[in-house]
LUMPAGU-514924 format. One record per residue (C-alpha): x, y, z; residue number from 0; residue in three letters. Coordinates in steps of 0.1 Angstrom, whole numbers. Layout:
N
      u      v      w  pos  code
      X      Y      Z  NUM   Ala
...
//
This chain:
541
      u      v      w  pos  code
      1      1      0    0   Met
     12     32     -8    1   Ala
     22     57     19    2   Glu
     -8     78     19    3   Asn
    -42     73     -1    4   Leu
    -66     98    -11    5   Leu
   -100     80    -27    6   Tyr
   -126     92    -52    7   Tyr
   -156     77    -46    8   Gly
   -184     60    -28    9   Asp
   -170     49      7   10   Asn
   -182     15      9   11   Leu
   -173      6    -26   12   Glu
   -139     17    -21   13   Ile
   -139      0     17   14   Leu
   -151    -33      3   15   Gln
   -128    -29    -29   16   Arg
    -95    -17    -16   17   Tyr
    -88    -17     20   18   Ile
    -78    -51     37   19   Lys
    -92    -67     63   20   Asp
    -78    -57     99   21   Glu
    -51    -25     77   22   Ser
    -62      1    100   23   Val
    -58     14    132   24   Asp
    -80     45    140   25   Leu
   -106     57    127   26   Ile
   -124     88    126   27   Tyr
   -156    101    106   28   Leu
   -180    123    106   29   Asp
   -204    113     83   30   Pro
   -233    139     64   31   Pro
   -263    144     90   32   Phe
   -291    171     86   33   Asn
   -290    184    120   34   Ser
   -306    216    112   35   Asn
   -339    204    101   36   Ala
   -366    200    124   37   Thr
   -376    169    141   38   Tyr
   -403    162    122   39   Asn
   -391    169     92   40   Val
   -363    141    101   41   Leu
   -390    114    113   42   Phe
   -413    117     82   43   Ala
   -423     91     69   44   Glu
   -417     90     25   45   His
   -431     66      3   46   Asn
   -395     51    -10   47   Gly
   -402     63    -48   48   Ser
   -382     93    -50   49   Gln
   -348     91    -73   50   Ala
   -312     80    -54   51   Ala
   -299    111    -48   52   Ala
   -262    115    -47   53   Gln
   -246    133    -22   54   Ile
   -232    171    -35   55   Lys
   -206    191    -17   56   Ala
   -221    209     12   57   Phe
   -250    191     15   58   Glu
   -261    178     51   59   Asp
   -291    148     43   60   Thr
   -303    115     39   61   Trp
   -333    105     20   62   Thr
   -359     77     29   63   Trp
   -353     65    -12   64   Asp
   -351     32    -30   65   Gln
   -320     34    -24   66   Ala
   -319     35     12   67   Ala
   -348      9     12   68   Ala
   -328    -17    -10   69   Arg
   -295    -10     16   70   Ala
   -322    -18     42   71   Tyr
   -335    -49     30   72   Gln
   -296    -59     20   73   Glu
   -285    -53     60   74   Met
   -317    -73     70   75   Val
   -312    -99     49   76   Glu
   -278   -108     63   77   Arg
   -292   -118     98   78   Gly
   -274   -117    131   79   Gly
   -279    -83    153   80   Gln
   -274    -59    127   81   Val
   -301    -71    109   82   Ser
   -323    -70    138   83   Gln
   -314    -37    151   84   Thr
   -327    -24    118   85   Leu
   -355    -40    118   86   Gln
   -363    -26    156   87   Ala
   -353      7    142   88   Phe
   -379      7    112   89   Tyr
   -411     -9    134   90   Arg
   -395     30    152   91   Leu
   -392     52    125   92   Leu
   -407     35     95   93   Gly
   -399     49     59   94   Gly
   -380     83     75   95   Ser
   -350    106     68   96   Asn
   -333     90    100   97   Met
   -343     54     92   98   Met
   -324     59     57   99   Ala
   -297     73     76  100   Tyr
   -292     43     99  101   Leu
   -300     19     67  102   Ala
   -270     39     47  103   Met
   -245     39     80  104   Met
   -249      1     84  105   Ala
   -232    -14     59  106   Pro
   -207     11     62  107   Arg
   -201      7     98  108   Leu
   -196    -33     96  109   Val
   -172    -24     65  110   Glu
   -150     -2     90  111   Leu
   -152    -29    118  112   His
   -137    -50     91  113   Arg
   -108    -31     81  114   Val
   -101    -22    113  115   Leu
    -72    -44    137  116   Lys
    -75    -58    168  117   Pro
    -57    -27    182  118   Thr
    -79     -3    168  119   Gly
   -106     22    178  120   Ser
   -130     43    157  121   Ile
   -143     75    167  122   Tyr
   -179     81    152  123   Leu
   -188    122    155  124   His
   -224    131    153  125   Cys
   -256    150    160  126   Asp
   -278    146    196  127   Pro
   -303    135    178  128   Thr
   -289    109    156  129   Ala
   -264    100    186  130   Ser
   -290     74    208  131   Pro
   -299     55    174  132   Tyr
   -261     55    162  133   Leu
   -252     43    194  134   Arg
   -276     10    195  135   Leu
   -265      5    153  136   Leu
   -224      8    173  137   Met
   -236    -17    195  138   Asp
   -249    -42    176  139   Ala
   -217    -38    150  140   Val
   -190    -38    178  141   Phe
   -206    -52    207  142   Gly
   -216    -29    237  143   Pro
   -186    -45    259  144   Arg
   -163    -23    232  145   Gln
   -178      8    240  146   Phe
   -152     31    260  147   Arg
   -168     65    262  148   Asn
   -193     92    248  149   Glu
   -176    125    241  150   Leu
   -191    158    243  151   Ile
   -181    185    223  152   Trp
   -189    221    231  153   Gln
   -192    233    197  154   Arg
   -206    266    201  155   Thr
   -214    286    233  156   Ser
   -245    304    225  157   Ser
   -276    289    205  158   His
   -315    307    197  159   Asn
   -334    276    207  160   Asp
   -371    295    216  161   Ser
   -386    262    230  162   Lys
   -358    239    247  163   Lys
   -324    239    257  164   Trp
   -297    254    240  165   Gly
   -285    228    217  166   Ala
   -246    234    218  167   Val
   -226    205    218  168   His
   -216    175    196  169   Asp
   -214    140    205  170   Val
   -188    117    193  171   Ile
   -187     77    201  172   Leu
   -160     58    211  173   Tyr
   -153     24    204  174   Tyr
   -126     -6    202  175   Val
   -121    -36    184  176   Lys
   -111    -55    213  177   Thr
    -96    -53    243  178   Glu
    -60    -47    233  179   Gln
    -67    -12    214  180   Ala
    -40     13    213  181   Thr
    -45     39    245  182   Trp
    -17     68    252  183   Asn
    -28     94    282  184   Arg
    -29    124    269  185   Val
    -26    161    289  186   Tyr
    -42    192    282  187   Ile
    -28    225    298  188   Pro
    -43    235    336  189   His
    -72    258    328  190   Ser
    -61    296    342  191   Val
    -90    291    372  192   Asp
    -73    258    383  193   Tyr
    -40    273    381  194   Val
    -53    300    400  195   Lys
    -69    280    422  196   Ser
    -42    256    434  197   Phe
    -11    269    423  198   Tyr
    -10    297    446  199   Arg
     29    294    456  200   Tyr
     56    312    439  201   Thr
     95    314    444  202   Asp
    126    312    418  203   Glu
    117    283    405  204   Arg
     81    295    396  205   Gly
     45    287    402  206   Arg
     36    259    427  207   Tyr
     14    238    446  208   Arg
     20    218    478  209   Leu
     14    185    473  210   Asp
     13    153    499  211   His
     45    136    510  212   Ile
     32    115    539  213   Ile
     10     85    537  214   Arg
    -25     87    549  215   Ser
    -44     63    574  216   Ala
    -61     46    542  217   Thr
    -31     40    526  218   Met
    -12     24    559  219   Gly
     18     21    573  220   Ala
     49      5    559  221   Arg
     76     -6    576  222   Pro
    104      6    549  223   Asn
     90     40    547  224   Leu
     83     47    586  225   Thr
    115     64    597  226   Tyr
    123    104    613  227   Glu
    134    134    594  228   Tyr
    143    165    610  229   Lys
    125    157    642  230   Gly
     94    147    626  231   Tyr
     81    109    622  232   Thr
     47    106    604  233   Pro
     22     80    623  234   Arg
     16     61    586  235   Trp
     51     67    572  236   Gly
     65     82    545  237   Trp
     56     85    506  238   Arg
     93     81    497  239   Val
    126     63    508  240   Val
    147     86    534  241   Arg
    176     85    500  242   Glu
    146    103    483  243   Lys
    130    124    508  244   Leu
    169    137    512  245   Glu
    176    142    474  246   Met
    140    164    473  247   Leu
    150    186    504  248   Asp
    184    196    494  249   Gln
    168    205    458  250   Asp
    145    228    475  251   Gly
    113    210    468  252   Arg
    102    208    505  253   Leu
     81    229    520  254   Phe
     78    231    555  255   Trp
     47    243    576  256   Ser
     48    261    608  257   Lys
     32    233    626  258   Thr
     66    214    612  259   Gly
     51    188    587  260   Arg
     64    190    556  261   Pro
     48    186    520  262   Tyr
     62    190    479  263   Leu
     62    214    457  264   Lys
     49    204    430  265   Arg
     57    231    397  266   Tyr
     38    242    373  267   Leu
     61    244    347  268   His
     70    205    351  269   Glu
     35    190    352  270   Gln
     20    173    322  271   Lys
    -17    191    327  272   Gly
    -51    175    332  273   Thr
    -60    143    315  274   Leu
    -83    142    286  275   Ile
   -117    142    296  276   Arg
   -152    130    283  277   Ser
   -165    164    281  278   Val
   -145    188    262  279   Ile
   -149    225    266  280   Thr
   -117    241    257  281   Asp
   -115    231    216  282   Ile
   -138    262    201  283   Pro
   -151    256    169  284   Pro
   -136    270    135  285   Val
   -151    303    135  286   Gly
   -153    331    109  287   Ala
   -121    343    121  288   Gln
    -98    313    125  289   Ala
    -68    308    109  290   Val
    -76    276     96  291   Glu
   -108    283     82  292   Arg
   -113    269     45  293   Leu
   -153    278     44  294   Gly
   -163    241     44  295   Tyr
   -195    245     67  296   Pro
   -185    210     81  297   Thr
   -150    221     92  298   Gln
   -138    204    123  299   Lys
   -105    220    144  300   Pro
    -74    204    135  301   Val
    -69    204    175  302   Ala
   -103    179    186  303   Leu
    -85    155    155  304   Leu
    -47    161    169  305   Glu
    -61    148    201  306   Arg
    -79    115    197  307   Ile
    -53    107    171  308   Ile
    -26    112    201  309   Arg
    -49     94    223  310   Ala
    -56     62    202  311   Ser
    -25     60    181  312   Ser
      7     58    172  313   Asn
     33     73    150  314   Glu
     32     48    121  315   Gly
     -2     38    124  316   Asp
    -25     46     98  317   Ile
    -54     68    104  318   Val
    -86     63     81  319   Leu
   -117     89     71  320   Asp
   -143     78     54  321   Pro
   -159    106     50  322   Phe
   -129    133     47  323   Cys
   -146    166     36  324   Gly
   -123    193     38  325   Cys
    -91    169     49  326   Gly
    -90    179     88  327   Thr
    -83    145    101  328   Thr
    -57    138     69  329   Ile
    -41    175     81  330   Ala
    -37    163    118  331   Ala
    -27    126    110  332   Ala
     -5    142     85  333   Gln
     11    165    111  334   Lys
     17    138    141  335   Leu
     30    116    116  336   Asn
     11     89    111  337   Arg
     -3     71     76  338   Arg
    -38     83     61  339   Trp
    -66     72     41  340   Ile
    -93     98     30  341   Gly
   -122     89     11  342   Ile
   -148    115     -1  343   Asp
   -177    113    -30  344   Ile
   -173    145    -43  345   Thr
   -145    162    -62  346   His
   -146    193    -49  347   Leu
   -135    179    -14  348   Ala
   -107    161    -29  349   Ile
    -95    194    -47  350   Asn
    -95    210    -13  351   Leu
    -84    185      1  352   Ile
    -49    189    -22  353   Lys
    -47    222    -20  354   Arg
    -48    222     14  355   Arg
    -25    199     20  356   Leu
      1    221     -5  357   Ser
     -5    245     16  358   Asp
     -1    232     49  359   Thr
     31    208     42  360   Phe
     47    212     11  361   Gly
     69    190     -7  362   Asp
     71    169     24  363   Ser
     35    155     17  364   Val
     39    123     -4  365   His
      3    108    -17  366   Tyr
    -10     92    -44  367   Glu
    -53     99    -52  368   Val
    -72     71    -67  369   Ile
   -105     71    -89  370   Gly
    -99    107   -108  371   Glu
    -95    107   -142  372   Pro
    -66    106   -156  373   Val
    -70     98   -196  374   Thr
    -93    115   -218  375   Leu
   -116     84   -217  376   Ala
   -118     87   -179  377   Asp
   -129    121   -182  378   Ala
   -153    115   -205  379   Glu
   -168     89   -186  380   Glu
   -168    111   -156  381   Leu
   -187    134   -178  382   Ala
   -216    109   -187  383   Ala
   -221     97   -150  384   Gln
   -221    130   -136  385   Asp
   -221    165   -150  386   Pro
   -218    178   -115  387   Phe
   -186    160   -104  388   Gln
   -170    167   -139  389   Phe
   -171    204   -135  390   Gln
   -156    203    -99  391   Trp
   -132    178   -115  392   Trp
   -120    201   -145  393   Ala
   -123    234   -121  394   Leu
    -99    215    -98  395   Gly
    -71    209   -123  396   Leu
    -68    244   -126  397   Val
    -73    257    -91  398   Gly
   -106    276    -93  399   Ala
   -134    275    -66  400   Arg
   -167    262    -82  401   Pro
   -198    289    -87  402   Ala
   -232    287    -67  403   Ala
   -238    245    -65  404   Gly
   -280    256    -74  405   Lys
   -289    244   -108  406   Arg
   -298    277   -126  407   Gly
   -284    305   -100  408   Ala
   -246    305   -113  409   Asp
   -254    328   -138  410   Lys
   -233    315   -167  411   Gly
   -205    315   -144  412   Val
   -191    273   -135  413   Asp
   -157    287   -111  414   Gly
   -140    317   -102  415   Arg
    -99    319    -97  416   Leu
    -89    352    -78  417   Tyr
    -54    368    -81  418   Phe
    -36    397    -71  419   His
    -14    422    -93  420   Asp
    -18    451    -84  421   Asp
      5    466    -58  422   Pro
    -27    485    -43  423   Asn
    -43    454    -32  424   Gly
    -71    451    -63  425   Lys
    -79    416    -64  426   Thr
    -90    404    -95  427   Lys
   -110    376   -110  428   Gln
   -110    345   -140  429   Ile
   -141    334   -146  430   Val
   -146    298   -161  431   Phe
   -173    280   -180  432   Ser
   -170    240   -183  433   Val
   -185    221   -210  434   Lys
   -187    178   -211  435   Ala
   -208    187   -250  436   Gly
   -208    200   -281  437   His
   -191    232   -280  438   Thr
   -190    264   -307  439   Thr
   -186    299   -311  440   Val
   -215    308   -295  441   Ala
   -206    293   -260  442   His
   -172    314   -263  443   Leu
   -199    346   -270  444   Arg
   -217    343   -241  445   Asp
   -181    337   -221  446   Leu
   -173    370   -240  447   Trp
   -202    387   -218  448   Gly
   -204    370   -184  449   Val
   -163    389   -184  450   Val
   -177    421   -194  451   Asn
   -211    417   -171  452   Arg
   -185    406   -137  453   Glu
   -160    428   -148  454   Gln
   -132    399   -152  455   Ala
    -95    397   -167  456   Glu
   -100    372   -181  457   Ile
   -122    346   -193  458   Gly
   -117    304   -199  459   Val
   -136    282   -215  460   Leu
   -128    243   -205  461   Ile
   -140    218   -231  462   Thr
   -137    183   -236  463   Leu
   -141    186   -272  464   Gln
   -114    200   -295  465   Glu
   -119    238   -301  466   Pro
   -129    251   -343  467   Ser
   -111    272   -358  468   Pro
   -136    295   -356  469   Ala
   -136    291   -321  470   Met
    -95    300   -320  471   Arg
   -102    329   -340  472   Ala
   -132    341   -318  473   Glu
   -110    339   -287  474   Ala
    -82    355   -304  475   Ala
   -106    384   -315  476   Ser
   -110    392   -274  477   Ala
    -77    410   -272  478   Gly
    -51    409   -242  479   Phe
    -52    422   -203  480   Tyr
    -21    432   -195  481   Thr
     -2    427   -158  482   Ser
     34    437   -146  483   Pro
     44    399   -162  484   Trp
     30    405   -196  485   Gly
      1    403   -219  486   Gln
    -23    373   -211  487   His
    -53    362   -236  488   Pro
    -87    379   -221  489   Arg
   -105    348   -233  490   Leu
    -87    314   -235  491   Gln
   -101    274   -243  492   Ile
    -82    250   -226  493   Leu
    -90    211   -239  494   Thr
    -92    184   -212  495   Ile
    -66    166   -236  496   Ala
    -45    201   -231  497   Glu
    -55    202   -192  498   Leu
    -42    165   -185  499   Leu
    -12    174   -199  500   Ala
     -2    200   -178  501   Gly
    -14    227   -196  502   Lys
    -29    257   -175  503   Arg
    -42    296   -178  504   Val
    -19    324   -188  505   Asp
    -23    348   -164  506   Tyr
     -1    363   -140  507   Pro
     22    342   -121  508   Pro
      2    324    -93  509   Ala
     30    321    -67  510   Gln
     20    342    -41  511   Gly
     -9    356    -57  512   Val
    -36    334    -63  513   Asn
    -58    336    -30  514   Ile
    -91    317    -50  515   Thr
    -91    293    -17  516   Phe
    -83    305     15  517   Gln
    -48    289     27  518   Arg
    -44    266     55  519   Ala
    -15    276     76  520   Pro
     17    260     72  521   Arg
     23    230     97  522   Ala
     41    234    128  523   Lys
     64    201    137  524   Pro
     46    179    162  525   Ala
     65    172    194  526   Gly
     57    170    228  527   Gly
     68    189    262  528   Arg
     97    170    283  529   Gln
     99    169    320  530   Asn
    125    190    333  531   Pro
    126    171    366  532   Leu
    115    135    371  533   Ser
    125    135    400  534   Leu
    100    148    418  535   Ala
     73    130    398  536   Met
     85     99    413  537   Asp
     64    103    444  538   Val
     47     68    452  539   Glu
      9     73    448  540   Asp
//
């Protein structure tokens, strides 16, 4: 298997076709779900005759249709705990959107269980509306004994819910494959309030708190720890041997109270922090002004994924995200020196991830993309199967951002690319039109009208077909846009064959000026803080 893999396609098919049994160390998934819909809509029943709808970029919903009904039937016919659980769900929920969600998730969870190593763990990120059902479904797939935690992530500080308690959290269900699952102790910095309350003393070394160094009655006495030191003999003895106590004293780590009782100084800068807990309140969501924000609506903070990855995997392990979206799991795994596998069903997400990896890690990240067109025949097949996916893929080849996704709402603009070549900071733009079918001079004239209406500097027509001489002549008649780097045709035609061969848009150099996608911040090397003095940490507890 390649070092890192990024798959385009339905994750169920990818898992079944490419991912081997017990080959993955950690799975995180954040499946799309319509958490903003009303309760009544989520649980309303449908007749199942709707056409199967492919999940589009940024859409967050499942619908009870023929595909969902077929998935339900196939899982029920397999028998076993998952079958019985789904049948119970159907008796309760009927043919609702929630039932569709569970029916489509069931076979995916079964496959994820298959690919997980005996030492592996899985984290399922979900909305509180769906979490009770997913918990039962996970129990059926992994076994109730393999449940470890329900994590609560406070994703916002306020929410305007007029007739219920404000909904401010997500749920993350944590399961393991077996009792041998990897687990690492992860610490987070102490809160400001905790430091103020407990680390109330200061000396030349810094802030410290007082800790017990004598044994309590509940611990009982031990002969080898019962001795007199500087006139003080604890009733139940010390927590350390005399040699260790003398070393601590010589190093200035004992505090003698007015009663003559000694305490151990615990310095703040030497402590690991607080062990991670199941309620996460210290990681804020990706806000509008966040440095890591990429414009993807369901983007999760990197810090959240880093915490999960540190806790349940080791360097060199394989991390899988079957709904990888804008690639937060992948970015976190790469930063923490894990190998990774990402899967997404939209080329828009795949292109965004590729851009994010490039911006964050530069040439240091190596991976293979599987499922993208690599030949003209591949591109023609994609265009025939799904014109929207073809459009997003083609725009990704030139680094352009897709326009509004609603049919008919783009006003002739399929994509945009922004750049700067003006010292005054004015943003310039290139508009794109993508055509998979027959193209004529009329398409170029329409594009020229869009260029003028949008006040764009350049218009680009991307086409599967070779342009006619008349089309070439029409493009040439539009003249040139002049920048400090020279002249650039205002109307350009790029064929898919040319793009696959490496040709790109003629415009001012993109290095440092292309601002089409918000850039991800450069990664900082992962590293841990070492405790400078382990002596004081070895006191018996």
